[in-house]
C-alpha positions in Angstrom: -54.4 123.1 71.1 -52.0 123.4 68.1 -50.3 120.1 69.4 -53.9 118.3 69.9 -54.8 119.2 66.1 -51.1 118.1 64.8 -51.4 114.7 67.0 -55.5 114.4 65.4 -53.9 115.0 61.9 -51.0 112.5 62.7 -53.3 109.7 64.0 -55.7 110.1 60.9 -52.8 110.2 58.5 -51.2 106.9 59.9 -54.6 105.4 60.3 -54.8 106.1 56.4 -51.7 104.4 55.6 -52.1 101.5 57.4 -55.4 100.5 55.8 -53.9 101.4 52.3 -51.2 99.1 53.0 -53.5 96.2 54.2 -55.5 96.5 51.2 -52.3 96.3 48.9 -51.4 93.4 50.7 -55.0 91.7 50.2 -54.9 92.2 46.3 -51.8 89.5 46.4 -53.5 86.9 47.8 -56.6 84.7 46.5 -58.4 81.7 48.4 -59.1 79.2 45.9 -60.8 75.4 46.2 -59.0 72.7 44.1 -61.5 70.0 43.5 -59.4 67.6 42.1 -55.7 66.3 43.0 -53.4 68.1 40.7 -49.8 68.6 40.0 -48.2 71.9 39.6 -44.9 72.3 38.0 -43.7 69.3 39.5 -45.6 69.5 43.0 -48.7 67.4 44.2 -51.3 69.6 45.5 -54.1 67.4 47.1 -57.9 68.7 46.6 -59.0 71.3 49.0 -58.9 74.9 50.0 -55.6 76.9 49.4 -54.2 80.5 50.0 -52.4 81.4 46.6 -50.0 84.4 47.3 -48.0 86.1 44.9 -45.1 89.0 45.4 -46.1 91.4 42.3 -47.5 91.7 39.0 -44.2 90.9 37.0 -44.2 87.9 34.4 -41.3 86.3 37.0 -43.5 86.4 40.1 -43.1 83.8 42.4 -46.7 82.4 43.6 -47.3 80.1 46.6 -50.2 77.8 47.8 -50.7 77.3 51.4 -53.1 75.4 53.2 
């Protein structure tokens, strides 16, 4: 009986941690639509839909644009 309660609580805790980490990851990306061709820091971006991802909230963050 104790083992089943322990396993149930462990599974619940694991699910909570997985959901929390998934939502934290989701905050570090955003889908954007660029309506005109653009140059960003020397890189040509053609118009279209992109997923913008960044690593953290610091001033020296790396940002990537993926189609």
